[in-house]
C-alpha positions as CSV (number, residue, x, y, z in Angstrom):
1,M,-0.4,-3.7,-1.3
2,S,-0.5,-7.2,0.2
3,K,-3.8,-9.1,0.1
4,I,-5.0,-9.8,3.6
5,I,-8.3,-11.3,4.7
6,E,-9.7,-12.2,8.0
7,C,-11.7,-15.4,8.7
8,V,-13.7,-16.0,11.9
9,P,-15.1,-19.6,12.0
10,N,-17.3,-20.4,15.0
11,F,-17.1,-24.0,16.2
12,S,-19.8,-25.7,18.3
13,E,-17.5,-26.6,21.2
14,G,-16.6,-24.3,24.0
15,R,-16.1,-26.6,27.0
16,D,-13.6,-29.2,25.9
17,L,-10.5,-27.1,25.3
18,S,-8.5,-30.1,24.0
19,V,-10.9,-30.3,21.1
20,I,-10.4,-26.6,20.4
21,D,-6.6,-27.0,20.7
22,K,-6.7,-29.7,18.0
23,I,-8.8,-27.6,15.7
24,T,-6.7,-24.5,16.0
25,A,-3.5,-26.7,15.6
26,E,-4.6,-27.2,12.0
27,I,-4.7,-23.5,11.5
28,K,-1.2,-23.1,12.9
29,K,0.2,-25.6,10.5
30,V,-0.6,-23.4,7.5
31,K,2.1,-21.0,6.4
32,G,1.0,-17.5,5.8
33,V,-1.8,-17.5,8.4
34,K,-1.7,-15.9,11.9
35,L,-4.0,-17.1,14.6
36,L,-5.1,-13.9,16.3
37,D,-7.7,-15.1,18.9
38,V,-9.4,-18.1,20.3
39,D,-12.4,-17.2,22.4
40,P,-14.3,-20.2,24.0
41,G,-17.6,-19.8,25.8
42,Y,-18.8,-22.4,28.3
43,D,-22.5,-21.4,28.4
44,T,-22.8,-20.9,24.6
45,N,-20.6,-24.1,24.1
46,R,-19.1,-22.3,21.2
47,T,-15.6,-21.0,20.3
48,V,-14.9,-18.0,18.1
49,V,-11.6,-18.3,16.2
50,T,-10.0,-15.4,14.4
51,M,-7.2,-15.8,11.8
52,V,-5.7,-13.5,9.2
53,G,-3.3,-13.8,6.3
54,E,-3.1,-14.2,2.5
55,P,-6.4,-15.3,1.0
56,E,-5.3,-18.7,-0.3
57,A,-3.5,-19.6,2.9
58,V,-6.5,-18.5,5.1
59,M,-8.9,-20.5,3.0
60,E,-6.7,-23.6,3.3
61,A,-6.5,-23.1,7.1
62,A,-10.3,-22.7,7.3
63,F,-10.9,-25.9,5.3
64,Q,-8.5,-27.9,7.5
65,A,-10.1,-26.5,10.7
66,V,-13.6,-27.4,9.5
67,K,-12.4,-30.9,8.5
68,K,-10.9,-31.4,11.9
69,S,-14.1,-30.1,13.6
70,H,-16.0,-32.9,11.8
71,E,-13.7,-35.5,13.2
72,L,-14.0,-34.2,16.8
73,I,-17.4,-32.6,17.2
74,D,-20.6,-34.7,17.2
75,M,-23.7,-32.4,16.8
76,R,-26.0,-35.2,18.1
77,K,-24.4,-34.6,21.5
78,H,-24.2,-30.8,21.4
79,K,-26.1,-28.5,23.7
80,G,-25.5,-24.7,24.0
81,A,-27.2,-21.4,24.5
82,H,-26.1,-19.9,21.1
83,P,-28.0,-20.6,17.9
84,R,-26.2,-23.2,15.9
85,F,-26.7,-25.8,13.2
86,G,-23.3,-27.4,12.6
87,A,-19.9,-28.4,14.0
88,C,-18.5,-25.4,12.3
89,D,-21.6,-23.2,12.5
90,V,-20.5,-20.1,10.5
91,C,-17.4,-19.1,8.6
92,P,-17.3,-15.5,7.5
93,I,-14.6,-14.1,5.2
94,I,-13.7,-10.4,5.8
95,P,-11.6,-8.0,3.7
96,V,-8.7,-6.3,5.5
97,S,-6.4,-4.8,2.9
98,G,-5.7,-5.2,-0.8
99,V,-9.0,-7.0,-1.4
100,T,-12.5,-5.9,-2.1
101,M,-15.8,-7.3,-0.8
102,D,-16.4,-8.8,-4.3
103,D,-13.1,-10.6,-3.9
104,C,-14.2,-11.9,-0.6
105,V,-17.5,-13.2,-2.0
106,G,-15.4,-15.1,-4.5
107,Y,-13.2,-16.5,-1.8
108,A,-16.3,-17.5,0.2
109,H,-17.9,-19.3,-2.7
110,K,-14.6,-21.1,-3.5
111,L,-14.3,-22.2,0.2
112,G,-17.9,-23.2,0.4
113,K,-17.7,-25.3,-2.8
114,R,-14.7,-27.1,-1.5
115,L,-16.2,-27.7,1.9
116,G,-19.4,-29.1,0.5
117,E,-17.8,-31.3,-2.2
118,E,-14.8,-32.6,-0.3
119,L,-16.4,-33.0,3.2
120,D,-19.8,-34.1,1.8
121,F,-22.2,-32.0,3.9
122,P,-24.6,-29.1,3.3
123,V,-23.1,-25.6,3.0
124,Y,-25.1,-22.3,2.8
125,F,-24.0,-18.8,1.8
126,Y,-25.3,-15.7,3.6
127,E,-24.7,-11.9,3.8
128,Y,-22.7,-10.6,0.8
129,A,-22.1,-14.1,-0.3
130,A,-25.8,-15.0,-0.4
131,T,-27.1,-16.5,-3.6
132,S,-30.6,-15.0,-3.1
133,K,-32.2,-12.2,-1.0
134,E,-33.9,-14.8,1.2
135,R,-30.5,-16.2,2.3
136,K,-28.8,-12.8,3.1
137,N,-29.9,-12.9,6.7
138,L,-28.1,-15.5,8.8
139,A,-31.0,-15.9,11.2
140,K,-33.2,-17.1,8.3
141,V,-30.5,-19.4,7.0
142,R,-30.0,-20.9,10.5
143,A,-33.7,-20.9,11.4
144,G,-34.7,-24.1,13.1
145,E,-31.1,-24.6,14.2
146,Y,-29.6,-28.1,14.2
147,E,-32.8,-29.7,15.5
148,G,-34.7,-28.4,12.4
149,L,-32.0,-29.0,9.8
150,E,-33.2,-32.4,8.6
151,A,-36.7,-31.1,7.8
152,K,-35.2,-27.9,6.3
153,L,-33.0,-29.9,3.8
154,K,-36.2,-31.5,2.4
155,D,-37.7,-28.1,1.6
156,P,-37.0,-27.2,-2.1
157,Q,-36.6,-23.5,-1.0
158,W,-33.7,-24.4,1.3
159,L,-31.5,-26.7,-0.7
160,P,-27.9,-26.1,0.2
161,D,-25.7,-24.0,-2.1
162,F,-23.1,-26.7,-2.1
163,G,-22.9,-30.3,-0.8
164,P,-25.7,-32.8,-0.6
165,A,-29.3,-32.0,0.4
166,E,-28.8,-34.7,3.0
167,F,-28.8,-34.5,6.7
168,K,-25.4,-35.4,8.2
169,P,-26.3,-35.9,11.9
170,A,-22.8,-35.6,13.3
171,K,-21.7,-32.7,11.1
172,G,-24.8,-30.6,10.6
173,A,-24.3,-27.7,8.2
174,T,-22.1,-24.6,7.8
175,A,-23.0,-21.1,6.7
176,V,-20.2,-19.3,4.8
177,S,-20.3,-15.6,4.2
178,A,-18.4,-12.5,3.2
179,R,-19.0,-9.6,5.5
180,D,-17.5,-6.2,6.6
181,F,-14.9,-6.0,9.3
182,L,-16.4,-5.4,12.7
183,I,-14.6,-2.9,15.0
184,A,-15.2,-3.4,18.7
185,Y,-14.7,0.1,20.2
186,N,-15.3,1.5,23.7
187,L,-15.6,5.1,24.7
188,N,-14.6,6.1,28.3
189,L,-16.6,8.6,30.3
190,N,-15.6,10.6,33.4
191,T,-18.5,9.1,35.3
192,T,-19.5,5.9,37.0
193,N,-23.2,6.4,36.0
194,A,-24.1,3.6,33.5
195,K,-27.5,5.3,32.8
196,K,-25.8,8.4,31.5
197,A,-23.5,6.3,29.3
198,N,-26.5,4.4,28.0
199,F,-28.3,7.6,27.2
200,I,-25.5,8.6,24.9
201,A,-25.2,5.1,23.4
202,L,-28.9,5.0,22.4
203,R,-28.5,8.2,20.5
204,L,-25.4,7.0,18.7
205,R,-26.7,3.6,17.6
206,E,-28.5,3.0,14.3
207,Q,-31.6,1.5,16.1
208,G,-32.0,4.8,18.0
209,Y,-34.1,5.2,21.2
210,P,-37.9,5.1,22.0
211,K,-40.1,8.2,21.5
212,K,-42.0,9.2,24.6
213,D,-45.3,11.0,25.2
214,E,-45.9,14.0,27.5
215,N,-45.9,11.7,30.5
216,D,-42.5,10.3,29.6
217,K,-44.0,6.9,28.6
218,P,-42.8,5.1,25.5
219,L,-45.0,5.6,22.4
220,L,-46.2,2.4,20.8
221,D,-47.3,1.7,17.2
222,E,-50.4,-0.2,16.1
223,S,-48.7,-3.5,16.7
224,G,-47.6,-2.5,20.2
225,K,-44.0,-2.0,19.4
226,P,-42.1,1.1,20.6
227,V,-41.8,4.0,18.1
228,M,-38.2,4.8,17.7
229,N,-36.2,8.0,17.2
230,P,-33.5,7.1,14.7
231,G,-29.9,7.1,15.9
232,L,-27.1,9.2,14.5
233,F,-25.1,6.5,12.8
234,K,-25.7,3.6,10.4
235,N,-23.8,0.3,11.0
236,C,-23.4,1.2,14.7
237,K,-24.6,-0.8,17.7
238,A,-24.0,0.7,21.1
239,I,-24.8,0.2,24.8
240,G,-23.7,1.9,28.0
241,W,-22.4,0.1,31.0
242,Y,-20.1,0.3,34.1
243,V,-16.7,-1.3,34.0
244,D,-15.4,-2.2,37.4
245,D,-11.8,-2.7,36.2
246,F,-11.6,0.9,35.1
247,K,-13.9,2.3,37.7
248,R,-15.9,4.3,35.1
249,A,-18.8,4.0,32.7
250,Q,-18.2,3.1,29.1
251,I,-20.1,3.1,25.8
252,S,-19.5,-0.2,24.2
253,I,-19.8,0.0,20.4
254,N,-19.7,-2.4,17.5
255,L,-19.0,-0.7,14.1
256,T,-20.1,-3.2,11.4
257,N,-18.9,-1.1,8.5
258,Y,-16.1,1.4,9.3
259,H,-16.2,2.7,5.7
260,V,-19.6,4.1,6.6
261,T,-19.2,4.9,10.3
262,N,-15.7,5.0,11.6
263,M,-14.4,5.5,15.2
264,H,-13.8,9.2,14.7
265,H,-17.4,9.8,13.7
266,V,-18.8,8.3,16.9
267,F,-16.0,9.8,19.1
268,D,-16.8,13.3,18.0
269,A,-20.6,12.9,18.2
270,A,-20.3,11.2,21.6
271,S,-18.0,14.0,22.9
272,K,-20.7,16.6,21.9
273,L,-23.5,14.6,23.6
274,A,-21.4,14.1,26.7
275,E,-20.6,17.8,26.9
276,E,-24.4,18.5,26.8
277,K,-24.8,16.3,29.8
278,G,-21.9,17.9,31.7
279,L,-19.7,14.9,31.0
280,R,-16.5,14.3,29.0
281,I,-15.2,11.5,26.8
282,T,-11.8,10.9,28.3
283,G,-10.6,8.5,25.7
284,S,-11.3,5.3,24.0
285,E,-10.1,1.7,23.4
286,I,-10.1,-0.7,20.6
287,V,-11.1,-4.2,21.7
288,G,-9.3,-6.8,19.6
289,V,-7.7,-5.6,16.4
290,V,-8.3,-3.0,13.7
291,P,-7.5,-2.5,10.0
292,K,-4.8,0.1,9.4
293,E,-7.1,2.0,7.1
294,A,-9.6,2.8,9.9
295,L,-6.9,4.6,11.9
296,I,-5.5,6.3,8.8
297,Q,-9.0,7.6,8.1
298,A,-9.2,9.0,11.7
299,G,-5.7,10.6,11.4
300,I,-6.7,12.4,8.2
301,H,-10.0,13.5,9.8
302,Y,-8.3,15.1,12.8
303,L,-5.6,16.8,10.7
304,E,-8.2,18.3,8.4
305,K,-10.3,19.3,11.3
306,A,-7.3,21.2,12.7
307,D,-6.8,22.9,9.3
308,S,-3.5,21.0,8.8
309,C,-2.4,19.2,5.6
310,A,-3.5,15.6,5.8
311,G,-0.8,14.3,3.4
312,Q,1.3,12.8,6.1
313,S,3.1,9.5,6.5
314,E,1.3,6.4,7.6
315,A,3.1,6.4,11.0
316,E,2.2,10.1,11.6
317,L,-1.5,9.5,10.7
318,I,-1.7,6.6,13.1
319,K,0.0,8.7,15.9
320,I,-2.5,11.5,15.3
321,A,-5.4,9.0,15.5
322,E,-4.1,7.6,18.7
323,Q,-3.7,11.0,20.3
324,S,-7.0,12.4,19.1
325,L,-9.1,9.3,20.0
326,G,-7.3,8.9,23.4
327,L,-6.5,5.3,22.6
328,S,-4.1,5.0,25.5
329,D,-6.5,6.3,28.1
330,V,-7.0,3.0,30.0
331,V,-4.6,0.6,28.3
332,K,-1.4,1.6,26.4
333,F,-2.1,1.5,22.6
334,N,0.6,-0.5,20.7
335,P,0.1,-0.4,16.9
336,E,2.2,-3.5,16.5
337,E,-0.3,-5.4,18.6
338,K,-3.5,-3.8,17.5
339,I,-3.2,-3.2,13.7
340,I,-3.8,-6.3,11.7
341,E,-1.4,-5.5,8.9
342,Y,1.4,-5.0,11.4
343,M,0.6,-8.2,13.2
344,V,0.8,-10.4,10.1
345,K,4.0,-8.9,8.8
346,E,6.4,-11.9,9.3
347,S,9.7,-10.6,8.1
348,K,11.4,-7.3,7.1
349,G,11.5,-6.6,3.4
350,L,13.7,-4.3,1.5
351,V,11.6,-1.2,2.4
352,D,12.4,-1.8,6.1
353,K,16.1,-1.7,5.6
354,T,18.2,1.4,6.3
355,V,19.4,3.3,3.3
356,T,22.9,1.9,4.0
357,E,21.6,-1.7,4.3
358,F,19.7,-1.4,1.0
359,N,22.6,0.1,-0.8
360,D,25.0,-2.6,0.6
361,L,22.7,-5.3,-0.6
362,L,22.2,-3.7,-3.9
363,A,26.0,-3.4,-4.4
364,S,26.6,-7.1,-3.5
365,D,26.7,-10.1,-5.8
366,A,23.0,-11.0,-5.0
367,P,20.9,-10.9,-8.2
368,A,18.1,-9.2,-6.4
369,P,17.3,-6.4,-5.6
370,G,18.2,-4.9,-8.9
371,G,17.2,-2.2,-11.3
372,G,13.5,-3.0,-11.0
373,S,13.5,-2.3,-7.3
374,V,15.5,0.8,-7.8
375,A,13.0,2.0,-10.5
376,A,10.2,1.6,-7.9
377,L,12.3,3.4,-5.4
378,C,12.7,6.3,-7.8
379,G,8.9,6.5,-8.2
380,S,8.3,6.4,-4.4
381,L,10.9,9.2,-3.9
382,A,9.2,11.3,-6.6
383,A,5.8,10.8,-4.8
384,S,7.4,11.8,-1.5
385,L,8.8,15.0,-3.0
386,G,5.4,15.9,-4.5
387,S,3.8,15.4,-1.0
388,M,6.6,17.5,0.5
389,V,6.0,20.5,-1.8
390,A,2.3,20.3,-1.2
391,N,2.8,20.2,2.6
392,L,5.2,23.2,2.4
393,T,2.5,25.1,0.4
394,Y,-0.5,24.4,2.6
395,N,-1.6,27.3,4.7
396,K,1.4,29.4,3.8
397,K,1.0,33.1,3.2
398,G,0.2,33.8,-0.4
399,Y,-0.8,30.2,-1.1
400,K,-3.9,29.6,1.0
401,Q,-6.2,29.7,-2.1
402,Y,-4.6,26.4,-3.1
403,N,-5.2,24.7,0.3
404,T,-7.8,22.2,-1.0
405,E,-5.8,21.3,-4.0
406,M,-2.5,20.9,-2.1
407,N,-4.2,18.8,0.6
408,E,-5.6,16.4,-2.0
409,I,-2.2,16.2,-3.8
410,A,-0.4,15.5,-0.5
411,K,-2.8,12.7,0.5
412,N,-2.7,11.2,-3.0
413,M,1.1,11.3,-3.1
414,Q,1.3,9.5,0.2
415,V,-0.9,6.7,-1.2
416,R,1.2,6.5,-4.4
417,K,4.3,6.4,-2.3
418,G,3.0,3.4,-0.4
419,E,2.0,1.6,-3.6
420,L,5.5,2.1,-5.1
421,L,7.3,1.1,-1.9
422,H,5.4,-2.1,-2.0
423,L,6.5,-2.7,-5.5
424,I,10.2,-2.5,-4.4
425,D,9.8,-5.8,-2.6
426,E,7.3,-7.2,-5.1
427,D,9.9,-6.8,-7.9
428,T,12.4,-8.9,-6.0
429,N,9.6,-11.4,-5.1
430,A,8.7,-11.7,-8.8
431,F,12.4,-12.5,-9.6
432,N,12.4,-15.2,-7.0
433,I,9.2,-16.7,-8.4
434,M,10.7,-16.8,-11.8
435,M,13.9,-18.5,-10.5
436,D,11.8,-21.2,-8.8
437,A,9.8,-21.8,-12.0
438,M,13.0,-22.1,-13.9
439,K,14.4,-24.7,-11.5
440,A,11.2,-26.7,-11.8
441,Q,11.3,-26.4,-15.6
442,N,14.9,-27.7,-15.7
443,A,14.1,-30.6,-13.4
444,A,11.1,-31.6,-15.5
445,K,13.1,-31.5,-18.7
446,K,15.7,-33.8,-17.1
447,G,13.5,-36.5,-15.7
448,G,9.8,-35.7,-16.2
449,D,7.2,-37.0,-18.7
450,A,5.4,-34.9,-21.2
451,T,2.7,-33.9,-18.7
452,E,5.2,-32.7,-16.1
453,I,7.2,-30.8,-18.7
454,G,4.0,-29.2,-20.0
455,K,3.0,-28.1,-16.4
456,A,6.5,-26.7,-15.8
457,D,6.5,-24.8,-19.1
458,A,3.1,-23.3,-18.2
459,R,4.4,-22.3,-14.8
460,M,7.4,-20.7,-16.3
461,Y,5.2,-18.8,-18.8
462,E,3.1,-17.4,-15.9
463,A,6.2,-16.6,-13.9
464,N,7.6,-14.6,-16.8
465,K,4.3,-12.7,-17.2
466,Y,4.3,-11.9,-13.5
467,A,7.9,-10.7,-13.7
468,I,6.8,-8.3,-16.4
469,S,3.7,-7.1,-14.6
470,I,5.6,-5.6,-11.7
471,P,7.9,-3.2,-13.6
472,L,4.9,-2.4,-15.9
473,K,3.0,-1.4,-12.8
474,V,6.0,0.7,-11.6
475,L,6.2,2.3,-15.0
476,E,2.5,3.2,-15.1
477,K,2.1,4.3,-11.5
478,T,5.3,6.4,-11.6
479,F,4.2,8.1,-14.8
480,E,0.8,9.0,-13.1
481,L,2.7,11.2,-10.7
482,L,3.5,13.8,-13.3
483,P,0.3,15.9,-13.2
484,A,0.6,16.4,-9.5
485,L,4.3,17.3,-9.8
486,K,3.3,19.8,-12.5
487,A,0.6,21.3,-10.2
488,V,3.0,21.8,-7.3
489,G,5.6,23.2,-9.7
490,E,3.1,25.7,-11.0
491,R,1.2,26.6,-7.8
492,G,3.3,25.3,-5.0
493,N,5.6,27.2,-2.7
494,S,8.3,28.8,-4.9
495,N,10.9,28.1,-2.2
496,A,10.4,24.4,-2.9
497,V,10.0,24.4,-6.6
498,S,13.4,22.7,-7.2
499,D,12.0,19.7,-5.4
500,A,9.2,19.4,-7.9
501,G,11.9,19.4,-10.6
502,V,13.8,16.7,-8.8
503,G,10.6,14.7,-8.6
504,A,10.1,15.0,-12.3
505,L,13.6,13.7,-13.0
506,L,13.0,10.8,-10.6
507,V,9.8,10.0,-12.6
508,E,11.8,9.9,-15.8
509,S,14.4,7.6,-14.2
510,G,11.7,5.4,-12.7
511,V,9.7,5.0,-15.9
512,K,12.7,4.4,-18.2
513,G,14.3,2.1,-15.6
514,A,11.1,0.1,-15.3
515,A,10.8,0.0,-19.1
516,L,14.2,-1.6,-19.4
517,N,13.1,-4.4,-17.0
518,V,9.9,-4.9,-19.0
519,K,11.9,-5.2,-22.2
520,I,14.5,-7.6,-21.0
521,N,11.8,-10.0,-19.7
522,L,9.8,-9.6,-22.9
523,M,12.7,-11.4,-24.7
524,N,11.1,-14.7,-23.3
525,F,8.0,-14.1,-25.4
526,K,7.4,-14.3,-29.1
527,K,6.6,-11.0,-30.7
528,E,3.3,-12.3,-32.0
529,D,2.2,-13.4,-28.5
530,P,-0.9,-11.3,-27.5
531,F,0.7,-10.7,-24.1
532,H,3.8,-9.3,-25.8
533,I,1.8,-7.1,-28.1
534,E,-0.4,-5.7,-25.3
535,T,2.6,-5.0,-23.0
536,V,4.6,-3.2,-25.7
537,S,1.5,-1.1,-26.6
538,R,1.0,-0.1,-22.9
539,M,4.6,0.7,-22.4
540,N,5.1,2.7,-25.6
541,S,2.0,4.8,-25.1
542,I,3.7,6.2,-22.0
543,L,7.3,6.4,-23.3
544,S,6.1,8.4,-26.3
545,T,4.9,11.3,-24.1
546,L,7.3,11.0,-21.1
547,D,10.1,13.3,-22.2
548,A,7.7,16.1,-23.2
549,K,5.8,16.0,-19.9
550,V,9.0,15.9,-17.8
551,N,10.6,18.7,-19.8
552,E,7.4,20.8,-19.4
553,I,7.8,20.6,-15.6
554,L,11.5,21.3,-15.8
555,E,10.8,24.4,-17.8
556,I,8.3,25.6,-15.2
557,V,10.9,25.0,-12.5
558,E,13.7,26.8,-14.3
559,K,11.5,29.8,-15.0
560,K,10.6,30.1,-11.3
561,I,14.2,29.8,-10.2
562,A,15.3,32.4,-12.8
563,G,12.6,34.7,-11.4
């Protein structure tokens, strides 16, 4: 799986579009980054910029954008309605795919360090990147805003995390964070009544709604604040309003952590609340973009809700999510324009080719793809067959007692299939990295000094390690398919048992094929090298049991076929 992060820097300029154009031009210059959105606000005098891409590329783009903002924005002249304390006010890093929140904390700290040291101004961390509990809340970090920043920097409790504890009048300060992805999500109602929409919204949102006495007046606590009934969902903000463009009321929702509360959670609950009020949720819309995983979660949810096997392809799960959530209710939903991972995909890889195109390329004189990519393909096909048998078993007469197990196997095999498909392209990418390193090494040996040669040798060493790591992943991930294949062979639909056997044979080919690629690249390492020793140990631990496990499955298959 590719590593993708989102970065949403907010710049303290929303009126002079030429300034914003120059800042965003720096982002566009960086390869591997896609600029998704530029949203200037006149009254706030603030522009929210959204970009996505590979982590290192995104961090470079963010640095260059902040650097340019310091050249063009003078905080001494800035006025605006939105809280702010710097030319680049905040710069959050958000995980999208292939990265964890801990990864993003690391990226945020790395970016903040570079900003503070190279641009010579104060940088603070907040939310998940915060270095103390006191700094977790952005409001506290930014308290006093720009006008209070000079005094704040003199307070020992508020020394910056990086950069000088010195007031830079033109630049101000920047707050860098790691945070969860925010999904902006609207539910459409078959009414024009905004009050009814807001009634539902208040019951959905985490903050909840005011308790009332017998006279329908809000209850107040000792401090005079309203006593609240808790809402249904954490990490959910919601309000009801009327949208003139659609001639209907909507519930506008921000989901600040879709892993906790996803779109399908609020859609189902809102549908029930609407029905109680004699209303209906006609559909919904995603404002902006959404991570692929959020839609896959929804697709799985609705398949399981319908007592159908959820081990379906990515495309099928997204289609189910679209249909179940009514995402094309007011505006046609286009996955290519709404799903981040699809938007940043720049070129077709091997996995996007037809079977004929892949085979033609494989049969050509091109050195890649080769046996490593084919080994990964074998693994992905084995996973697909495992999912197929599980799907053909689910809810079938005589097999319903295995529904839970088969559903989990099918879902897991779909995930494994995706991982191994990714490794088809990654194997070829690893080969190309090694070739580039080899060229650099040869060039250094011809005309470089000892330092250049040393750097080239180190690069070649790491490239060789990477070239081994991919087939080793293929080997291990393919081997891990065998327990599921055994399960579907033993308890799966007997009419599809041969497919479990073919899956086992593909595992054997994939593992042994990947092992050959590991071995040939290990020739570049001395046997006493710790990396060589560890790699051989990992590989042999699998190869030593592979044949027995495969044969066990084949025996099960043969017995079932024989009756």
